[in-house]
N, C-alpha and C positions, 0 to 999 in steps of 0.2 A: 190471530192477535199479533200485533207485533209484539216488541219487547217492551214490559210493563214500562210505565213512563206516570209521572205525576205533573200534571196541568194544572195551571190557575186562569180561569177566564174573569176579567176585569171589565165590566161594562155593562152594555144593555141587557137587561135580565132575559127579555124574551129572545133575543138572537142567541143569549147564552144559554138556554135551555136546550134549544135547537141544536147548537154545538155540543153541548154535553152528552145529549142521546147519541149522537153518532160517533163522537170521538171517543168517548167511553169503551166502545166495543172494540177500538183500534189499539186504545193506548193505555187503557187500564184507568188509574184514578184520576177526575175531572172535577174540580171545583169552582163554582161560580159565585162572584162576591161584587157587589157594587158598591159598597162604603169606602172610602178612599181611605179612612184612618186605618181599619181592620185590614186593607189590603198589605199598607204600609207595615203594618205589626206583623203580619203573617209572612210577609217575604224577609223582614229581617230576622224574623225567629225560624221559620221553617226553611228547607230548601226544596227547590221545584225544578222540573226540567225545563219547563217552558211556559212562559205567560203569555196568553192571548190577551191583548188588548184591542177592545172595541173603539174606535176614535171618538165616538161621542158621549165621552164621559161625563157625566153630570158634573158643573161646579167646577170642573178643573180640564185644564187643556192636556190633552195627550202629552204634548212635546214637554210641558213642565214636568209631568209625572216621570217621563224618561231621564230629565234631568236630575230629578231628585234620585233614580236609582243609580246614576253614575257618580253623584255626590256621597252616596253612602256605598259606593263600592260593589254594588250588587251585580254579580255575572250572570243573571238569569238571562237566556237567549228571549228576546221578545219579537213575536209576530204580530202586526198590527192588522187588523180588518176594517176599512173605512168604507163608507158609502159610496155607491156608484157616482162616479164623477169628480169626488172630492180628490182632486190631483193636489191642489196646494196642501193640503194635511198631510198627504202621502210623503210629498218631498220634505216638509218640515221634519217628519217623524224619522225618515231614511237618515237626514243628519244629525237628529237627536240621538242616534244610536240604534234604531229598530234592525233586525235582522232582515225582514223581508215586510213589504206592505202589500196586501191584496184586497181586491173590490169585493165585498159582498156580491153574490149573484143566487138566484132562485133556480138556475138550471141545475139538471140532476147531476152533471159532471162537477159539479162545485165542490162537493164534498170528499170524493176520489182525489180531486186535484188539491184540496187542501190537506189530504192525508198525506200526498206524496211532498208537498212543500214543508210539511212539520218533520217529516223524515230526514230530508235534506239537511233543515237546521239543527237537528240533533245530530246528524253526521259530522255536519262542519264542526259542532260545538266539541265534538269527540276529537275529531280531528286537530282541533287546536290545542287541546288537552295533551295531545300526544306529541306536539310538534317539538317543544325542548329534548324530548326523549329522542326523537328523530334525528335532531340535529347531533345530540352526542353520539348517535350511531354511526353518523355518516361521517365525523371527526374520528370516532376509532376506526372506521374502515380505511378513511386517508393516512394513519397514522400506522397501520397495521399490514396494509397491503404489499404484498412482498415484492412488487415493482416500484421503480422511483417515481414520484409525481411530482411534476413542476407546474407552477401557475403564473402566467404572466399574461400583461396586458398588450393588445395588439395596436401598432400605429395606424391609422387608417391613412394618414399621408404617405407615409414611405413604404407601406405595405410589407413591413418587417416588425418582428417581435420587438417589445421593450425589455427592460431589465425584468429578473425575475422576481416576483414578489412573494412567492411561497414553495415550500418542499418540503416531502416529508423526511423521515429518518432515515429511511432506505437512500433516497438520493443523496443525503450528506455523505453517509456510510461508503457508498460506491464511489462516488466521486471526489472523495476525501477534501471536501469543504465544508465549511460552518454553513447555519444559515445566513449569517452576517455578510459571510464572505459570497454566497451566491446571490444575494439581494443586489451585490455591485455589479453582477454579469448577466449576459443576455444568453439566449440558448446557443447562439453562435461561438461564444467564447469556449463552450465545453465539448463542440464539435470537432472532429481531424478536419482541417481545410481539404475543401473538396470534395467531403463525403456525403454531404447533403445539396440536392438538386434544388434550391430553395424557389425556383420557379415555378417546379411540379408541385411542391407542397401548398405554395400560395393558390396554383389555380385549384388544386382539390379542396381546398378550405373555401375559396370563394363558391364554387359551382356544389359542393355538397354540405357543407358546415363542417365536415371532418375530413381527416386523410390519415392513412397507415403508411408508413414509410421506413426505410431501414437506413441507418445511418452509423457512425463510429464517434464513441465518445472518449474523452481524454479525461483522464484525472489528474489532480495535482500533480502525481508524481511520475507524469507522462504514461502511464499505463493505458492502453488502446482497448476500449471494449465494445466488441459488435452490439448495435442496440435496434431493439425495433419499437417506433414510438409511434402511439396511438394520439393524436391530438385532434381537438375538436373545439369550435366555438361555443360559447355562452356569454350572456350576459351577467357582467358585475360591478355595481355601482353607477350602473346608466351607460358602462364602457364595453366595447367589445374585448373580451378576454379569451384566452387560450388555456385548456386543461389538457396537460401533454404527460401520459403515462410511458415510461419508457422500460421495455422489459429486456434485462440481460439475453441475449441469445446464442451465447457464446457456444454453448452445449445444446442448444436447442433448434439447429438449424433445420432438423427433419421434422420439426414440429409445427412448420409453418400453417398447415390446413388447421390445425388445431386451435392456433394461436387468431385465426382471421374469423374462427366460429365463435372465439369468444367476445367479440364486439359487440356481443348481444348482451352482454352483462352492463353495457353503458347506454341503454336505451332511457328514453325521456322518462319522467315521473309523470303519471295522469293526474292533474289537478284536481278535476272533478268528475263523477261517472254521468251517465247519460242514463237517463230513465226514459222509453219508450212506453207511450200510453193509446190504446186502444179500446172502442167499444163495439162489442156484436151484439145483435138481436137474438132473438129464440131460433132464428134459423142459423145462426153462426155467419152473418151478414156484417161484413164492416159498416159500421156507422159513423166512426169517428177514429182519425189516426192523428198522432201528433207528429212533429217533424223529426224527433228524435227516434220515434218508430220508425219512420221512413229511411231514415239514415242507415239503421241496423240492417234493414231488407233489401236497401238499394230501389223502393219503389217510390213513385209519387204519388201523391195522394189520391189523386185522381185514378191511377191505376189498381188501387185497393178499396176505395169505396164501392160498395155494393157488391164486391167478391166474397166468396167464402174464405174463413180464415186458413183452412189447409193448404192454401195455396203457397203458405210459408212453411208446410208441413212436409217432412219427407213421405214420398209415396207409400213405405210400408207402414206409417204410422198414422194415415190420415183416418181410417174407420177408428181406430183406437181414441185418437184426439175428437173426433166428433162426439162420440159416446162420453167421454168426460165431460166436453160442454155441456151435453144437453144434462146430464146428472146433475151438474152443478147448477144449472138455472133450477133444475125442479128441486132439489133438496137443499142447496146454498150451503153445502159444506166447503171449508175454507181449502182453497187448491194452492199449493206451493211447491215448486221442485225446479229441479235442471232439466232441461229438454234440448234436443238437438233440431234446429231449424234450417232452411234453405234460402238464400237470398234470390233476387233476383237473377242472378248469372249460374246459380245453381250450386254454389258455395255453402258450405256447412257452418254453422255457427252454434256455438255452445251459450244458452241464457239461462239466466235464471227469472223464474216467471211467478207472479202472485196475482191473485184476482180477489174482487168484490163483488157482490151483486147488489144492485141498485134497481129501482122501478122508476118508469118514465110517468109522463103526465097520464098516460091510461093506465096505468097501474100494472101493466107489462114487465117483467123482468127482463133487466140488460146486464151484460156481463163487462166489466172493466178489467182489464188486465194489464198489470205493468211488468215492464220488460228490460232487463239489464244484459247488455251483451259482455259475456266473461270469456270469450274466445282465447283472447291474449291471456288472461290469468291461467286459462287450464291448459294452454301449451306451455306457458312459462313453467307452471306446476310439473308439468310432466317432463320438461326438460331439465329442471331442479333435480326430480327423484331418479333421472335417468344419471344427473352428473354424481349424485349421493352415492347411487349404487356402483357407480365407477369407481370412485374414489374409496370406498369402502371396501370393495373387491380388490383394490392396490394394496390396502393396508393389511386385509386379511392374508394377502400373499407375500407380504415381505418376510425377509429371512429375519429381520430382527425383531424383537418382542417389542409390543407397542401399549401402553396403557394411557387412558384418559380418566382424569379424577378431577372432581368438582370443588367448590370453594369450602367444603366440609372436607376433606381429605378423602372421599368415598369415592371407590373405581366404580365408575359408570360403563366403561369399556374396555376390553383386551382383546388383541388378535389372536389368530390361529398358533403363531409361534408363543406367544406368552403363555398361553395354555399348556402349552408342550412343553416348556421349560419349568413353569411354576405351577402348573396344577390349574383346574379350574376355581374360580373365585367365587365365594357367597355373596348375595346381594347386599349392598351396603356395605362391603369390607372396607376397611381403612387400608389405605394404601402405606402407611409405614408400618404398620401390624402385617400385612399378609405378604409385602413383598421384603422389607429389610429386619422383620423382626422387631421393632422398637414400638415401647409403650407410647410415646409421645409423638406427635408429629416431627418430621425433618425439619432442621433449619432453615432449608431452603425452601420447603413448602410454606412455611409461616413467611418468609421474607416475601414469596411469590403472593402471598394473599394480601399485603400491603400494597402491593403495585403491580398487579397483575398483567396491565399493558404495556409493562415494560420491562417485564422479567426474563431474563434469559440465564441458563445456567448450565454446566457442564461439569463433569466431575467423573471420577473412576472409583468404584465401589466394589467390593467383594461380596456376592452374592452366592448360598449354596455352593460353595468351593471353585467358583467361576467368578473370573474377573470381567466387570462391564465397565464402559463407557456409557455414562447416563448422561443425557442430553433433554433438558425440559425446557419446553416453549408455551406462550398462551395460545388457546383455541377457542373457537365457537362450537360449541357442541350442544345441539339440541335446544339453541335460544338461550344457553348458559354462557355469559361471558367472562365467567369468573373459572372457566375450566382451562386445564393444562394438560398437554399430551407429554408423555415421556418416551423416550427410543431408548431401549437397552443394546446397545452392540456389544456382542462378547468379545472381549480383546484378550481373553484367557493365553492363547497362543503368543499374542503381542508381548504382554507383561512376561510371560516366563522366556521370550527370546530376550527381553530387555534385561531381564535378571540372569540370564546365562551369560549375555554380553557384557553386563558389569563384573560378573563374577571371573569371567574369561579375562577381562582387563586386567582385574585386582591380582589372579594368578599370575599372569604375564608380568606385572610389574615386580611382583614378591620373584617369580621365577628368574626377571633380569637382576635384580638385587643378588639373590642368591647366585647365578651363574658368574656374575662380575667376581665375588668372592672366592668360588670355585677355581675360577681362572687365574685372577689376580695373586690369590696366594702362594700357587706353585710357580708363577712366572717371579715373583718377588723371592722365592727361594732361589731359583735358577739364577736370576740375575747378582743376587747377593753373595751366594756362595762363588758364583764366577769371577766376581770381584775380588772374595778373599784369595783364590787362588794364583792371583797377580803378586801376593806378596810372596817374595823370595826367600824369606826366612822359614816359611813352614816346612815341618816335618814330612816325610813321607806317608806316615799315617794319618796326619790331618788332610794332606791332600786328599788321598783315597778316601776318606770319611766325607770329604766336601764333595767328591766327584760322585760318591754313592747318593748323596741327599740330591744332587744335581737330577741324577738319574731317575730318583724315585719321584721327584717332583715334576720330572717332564713324562715320566709313565702316568702318574695322575691326571696331568693335563689332556695327555692323549686319550685316557679313559673318558674324561667329558665330551671330547671333542666327538670320540667315537658313538656315543650314545647321542648327540645332537645329529651328527650326519646318517645314523640309523633310522633316527625317526624322520627326517628329510626323506629318505629312501623310501620308508615305508608310505608317507603321505605322497609320494611321487608313482608308488607301484611300483618301483624299480627294483624290490627285493626277490630273489629267487629262491625256490624251496628245492633242495638235491636230495632226494631219500636215498640211502644208502643202509646197507647193513649195520647195525650200531653192536659193537663189541662191550656189553654192558660191564664186565668186569674189568678190562681196561680204564674205560670211562669213570668207574668209581676211585681207582687208583689216582687216576689225574686229578681228579675232585680232592682227594685226600691231600696230595701235594700242595694244590692250591690253597687249601684250607691251611695248611701250616703255614706257607707265605702270608697269607693274610694274619694268622696269629702273631708272626714275628714283628710284620709292619705295625700292627696296632699294639704290639704288646699284651697280647693276651695269651699267651703260651700256658697258662694255668687252666684253659677250658678245654673240655673233655670232649674230641670229636670222633664220633664211630661210623662206620658204614656198613650197610647192610643189606645185601643181594637176596631176595625171597624167591626169584625167578628160577625155574626150573633151567639146568644147563643147556638143554636142547632149543630152549626160548629164542625167537628171532624176532628183532624189532628193526623195523624198516622206516627211517624216518630221516630229516636232515640233523645229522649229529651235531653239526657246527652250532646251529639255532638252539638244541637241546643243551649243548654245553654251556651257550650263552645265558640260557636262563637260569640253570643250575649255579652258574658262578655267581650269576645276580644274588639268587635267593642267599646263596652260600655266604655270600660277601656281607649282606645284610644282618644274619643271623650270627657271624663273629663281630659285626660292628655294635648291635644293640643289644650284646649279652655281654656282662660282667662275671657273673658267677654261674657254676653248674657246666653244661656241655650243650653239645649239638650233635641230633643225631640225623642221618641221611641214609634214607631207605627205597628200594624200588621193588616193587609187587604187583601181581595180577589181580584185577577185580573181578567179582562174580559177573560185573555187566560188560566184562571183554575189556576194560581199560587198562594200559599200564600206568601204573599209578607211582609218581616220583614223589617223594614226602621230605622235607627238609622242617626240622621241628627243633626249636631252642629253647633256652629257659629264662630269655632276655625279659627285658621290659613290659613286653604285651601291647596290644592295640586294643582301643575302645570299639564297642560294636559298632557304633554310629559311624566309624573311619572305615569300616571294612571295605565298603564299596568305593569310597573317596579316595584311599591312597592308590588306587589302579588309575587313576585319572592323570592326566599330565601336569606337572608342576605343583603336585600336592604331596605331601607326606603327613603322618599320623599326626602330628603338631609342628608346626612351621618354625617352632622354637628347636626344634631337635637338628634344624638346618646349621646352626650355629653350634651347637654341642657335639653332634656327630658328623657333621657335612653331609655331602650329598645334594643332588641338584634337583631331585624328585620327579627323575625321567625313569629310574630304574625298574620300578614295578609296572609301570604303564607300558614300558619297551616289553618286560616278561608276558603281560597281557596279550600285546599285539601278536608277538612271536608265538606264543600258545596257539591262537586263533589259526595262523597261517599254517600251523603243523595239523590243523585239525583238533585241537584238543581245546582245554580251558584249565584256568587256575582257581582254587578256593582256598579259604583261609579260615582257620579256626584259631581264636586268639582271645585272650582276658587280659587285662591290666596286670601287670605283676607276675602273671602265670606262664608267660611266654607266649610263642606263635607257632603254628605249623602250617607252613604253605603245601597244599597238593596240587601238584600238575598231573592231569589226566590227559594220555595220549592214546590214540589208537594203534593197534598192534601193525598195521600198516597204513602208511600213509595214504588218505584218499584226498584225492583234489578237489570232488564234487563236495565231500564234507567242509574243507576247507574255503571253498566258495560260498557255501551256504552260512558260514560265519561272516561275509561280508567283507573277504579279505581277496585284494586284487592279486592275482597270479599272472606269471610271465613264464612260459614254457623256456 
């Protein structure tokens, strides 16, 4: 039995009962009625899938009844059955709105034929119901296809295209024109001169109706875009028009073969299906075949009539199909399914076959078979499955996490990278909860739901301690047009690099401001006191004082320049290490003298400075003494600078881990824990405000750290605000070049 339907038969009661007996078996509920008023009431009140109108309606002409239906906007399909030879009535009823008119026949094949006519009418009715949705689908495809689409009329006289009458959003964005501007242009206006061979294009269109060619488009701003165009003729408003799909092939030259295969996407739509009908006797011999059946198999009726039906069956299936045929005639069980058949040339076809059993005049059973060739549909389905598998494989192997969610914000698909980054997703999980940890849908998700077809969004978001660039676009997924695909690109390194660059830029600006102060201050002193020395009335003591100030400012300026040059040498890999035996007692004595000088210059003679040597007298330290002295003097200078009360202790000892430990400990202002690593970076101080209070260029500790690494050692810090600081310099007993290199220091012998 077919899909259940509700049919109303209006007309000849005798004929109606015969129709009811037969159609009930195939279509379900069938009602007979000959009373006009009752039929009108029931048509207005109830819904029917089909009205079968017998033309000899008592007291009312059938065409008047059809006009009544039109006036009352009744959309029930009407099939009219008229008596044999009543052609005038048939013509009149067709004009009045009947879907189809058939003539009554007492032949056995009439009822199977009638059943197929009814099925076609119902299929056409369903197609008309779906037509608006189909038009909306094609419009959506037109606007959302990733290629530029142009539509224009063809001038038959000149053999050239006219102005563009329609373009999709992709074409406008790519060519940088509005639709209104494109409507004043021809395809030749957007082509680079000489890029298109119009003679070959016209020849291809005239011969085949379509052509694929390559050209170069030029945008409004002059940018040239290599393009592959697929153009084809079609009828629009009774005129010849061209649909041109232009694909940007700048980065796709190597994909030419795949692009050629994609032409299959532009196949013509089948307007109506063809039903083949054949009748076979109890021996399986053809008694009747219609034209559609012959077209499927490639035979003429004469070549089939009287032959066994297995001539269109593959050799391996002949015995099996013969058995099914005999069993069907014996038991009358419904037989419907998909089968493989062969045509006259031996080519395989895929068909859907249905059958019914009828009796001839002698009472013998015959088999009526209805055949629909679905070879094209099956091949298309196979190609689609392969295409879906290909794209799904591509998505699964993307390095970026990909998520697809529906209009209810439910995750319906994630790829392998997504599962690896964010874990497995439970069924019907909400994307805003699963990924972003939000209670309510994201603002961009809600905006997308309002206008999904035009929605595009890109933003940066931090998820699970990683930074992602999130791109959301609308997609069609498993028939859902309100789905959206979200791609998460991990840009953590980019964000960090950007922040480091911004921080570096800020620090360099601070350094330049600071270094200008450090340079301009002593220069101003030099220039100022030099000017004062020109005064002839100065006493000798005043002159000597000014000269001392000039010398002190010059030394400060020289120290700043030394630090800058030292760093430039380190960055260039031009700093050499010359290990020698270091005399620790003498080194400490020299440092004590330097500390006293620092105290005098900074007016901090009240500080208690002590030195302690805890190494054995026989201990030998081999390292670069000048670099060691440079580190310790920097640490000692800082200790004096940042200490107002108390004292400074410098000690040297030998640790259990076989390190030589130099300690510079003070009772100064101290350093917060969060700045312990920061102060060893270039241009940084514990507090940039100290630059003006205590001076300094922010290079000293960074220089100490680099020099310590060059000597194969390292520096540590112990400090608390208000409790003082202790800098610990760890050096190997004997300079080890391999250890220094392991600390990523460039060495020159």
